C-alpha positions as CSV (number, residue, x, y, z in Angstrom):
1,M,5.5,10.9,-7.7
2,P,8.9,9.6,-6.3
3,N,10.1,6.5,-7.7
4,K,12.1,5.4,-4.2
5,W,9.9,4.0,-1.4
6,V,10.8,3.2,2.3
7,D,9.3,0.1,3.8
8,K,9.7,-0.2,7.6
9,P,7.6,-1.3,10.4
10,D,6.8,2.3,11.3
11,Y,6.5,3.7,7.9
12,F,5.8,2.6,4.5
13,G,5.6,5.1,1.7
14,P,7.6,7.5,-0.5
15,D,11.0,8.3,0.5
16,R,10.5,11.8,1.5
17,R,14.1,13.0,2.0
18,R,15.0,16.0,-0.2
19,R,18.3,15.3,-1.6
20,P,20.6,12.1,-1.9
21,G,23.8,14.4,-1.1
22,P,25.7,15.1,2.1
23,K,23.7,14.5,5.2
24,R,23.2,17.3,7.4
25,W,24.8,17.6,10.9
26,S,21.6,16.3,12.8
27,E,20.6,13.8,10.2
28,R,20.2,10.5,11.8
29,R,19.8,8.1,9.0
30,R,22.8,6.1,8.6
31,H,21.8,3.6,6.1
32,N,19.6,4.2,2.8
33,E,16.3,2.0,3.4
34,S,14.7,3.4,0.3
35,Q,13.9,1.1,-2.6
36,D,12.0,1.1,-5.9
37,L,8.4,1.4,-6.0
38,P,6.7,-2.2,-5.6
39,P,4.4,-3.2,-8.5
40,L,1.0,-2.9,-7.7
41,G,0.0,-6.5,-8.1
42,A,2.8,-7.2,-5.4
43,L,1.6,-4.4,-3.1
44,L,-2.1,-6.1,-3.2
45,R,-0.8,-9.3,-2.6
46,R,1.2,-8.1,0.5
47,L,-1.9,-6.3,1.6
48,R,-3.8,-9.5,1.6
49,V,-1.4,-11.3,3.8
50,Q,-1.5,-8.2,6.0
51,M,-5.2,-8.4,6.4
52,S,-5.0,-12.2,7.6
53,G,-3.2,-11.1,10.6
54,L,-4.9,-8.0,12.0
55,R,-5.1,-8.0,15.5
56,T,-3.7,-5.0,17.1
57,P,-4.2,-1.2,16.2
58,D,-0.5,-0.5,15.0
59,E,-1.1,-3.7,12.4
60,R,-4.5,-2.0,11.3
61,R,-2.5,1.4,11.1
62,H,0.1,-0.2,8.9
63,A,-2.2,-1.9,6.8
64,L,-4.0,1.7,6.0
65,Q,-0.8,2.9,5.2
66,L,-0.4,-0.1,2.7
67,L,-3.8,0.5,1.5
68,S,-3.3,4.3,0.9
69,A,-0.1,3.7,-1.1
70,A,-2.0,1.2,-3.2
71,I,-4.9,3.6,-3.8
72,G,-2.1,6.2,-4.8
73,E,-0.4,3.9,-7.4
74,A,-3.7,2.6,-8.8
75,Q,-4.9,6.2,-9.2
76,R,-1.6,7.0,-11.0
77,Q,-1.9,4.4,-13.3
78,G,-5.7,5.1,-14.3
79,L,-7.2,2.1,-13.0
80,R,-10.5,3.3,-11.9
81,D,-12.4,0.0,-10.9
82,C,-9.1,-1.0,-8.9
83,V,-9.2,2.3,-7.2
84,G,-13.0,1.9,-6.3
85,A,-12.5,-1.5,-4.7
86,L,-9.4,-0.2,-3.0
87,Q,-11.3,2.8,-1.4
88,D,-14.1,0.5,-0.5
89,A,-11.7,-1.6,1.6
90,D,-10.2,1.5,3.1
91,K,-13.7,2.6,4.3
92,V,-14.3,-0.8,5.5
93,L,-11.2,-1.0,7.5
94,R,-11.5,2.4,8.9
95,Q,-15.1,1.7,10.1
96,G,-13.5,-1.4,12.3
97,G,-15.6,-4.0,13.9
98,Q,-15.0,-7.8,14.2
99,S,-15.2,-8.7,10.6
100,A,-13.5,-5.7,9.1
101,A,-10.5,-7.4,8.1
102,S,-12.3,-10.4,6.3
103,L,-14.5,-7.6,4.4
104,A,-11.6,-5.7,3.5
105,D,-10.0,-8.7,2.1
106,G,-13.0,-9.4,0.0
107,K,-12.6,-6.0,-1.3
108,L,-9.0,-6.4,-1.9
109,V,-9.9,-9.7,-4.1
110,D,-12.1,-7.5,-6.1
111,A,-9.2,-4.8,-6.4
112,M,-6.9,-7.6,-7.6
113,N,-9.5,-9.0,-10.1
114,A,-10.3,-5.5,-11.3
115,L,-6.3,-5.1,-11.9
116,A,-5.9,-8.3,-14.0
117,L,-9.1,-7.1,-16.2
118,E,-7.8,-3.7,-16.8
119,R,-4.3,-4.6,-17.4
120,G,-5.0,-7.8,-19.5
121,P,-3.8,-11.2,-18.8
122,R,-0.1,-10.6,-19.7
123,D,0.7,-7.8,-17.4
124,A,-1.0,-9.0,-14.2
């Protein structure tokens, strides 16, 4: 898994550029917007903030991107209970409805608790 991530309003995820060398003639990126992978706990906290203000389909899409990144990182770390809670949150958010954001937020709290239990009190 790449260790550099891009966090922009239209994309959140691994830096998909292939090489850091000279750019091609048609390459439009002017600034290096990649950064280190955020810790899973910070990513889950950011997701909770995102869930509190879901109003538009674009905000929901961005929350699903963050959720997908969190699921991938939790799987990489082998945190099964956390992955299960995050997948439940993803399923609830994809189904939509009036209370989808609040239900998904509850699942995120479960994921944060599972993360704390699986890592231990000193690492959370």
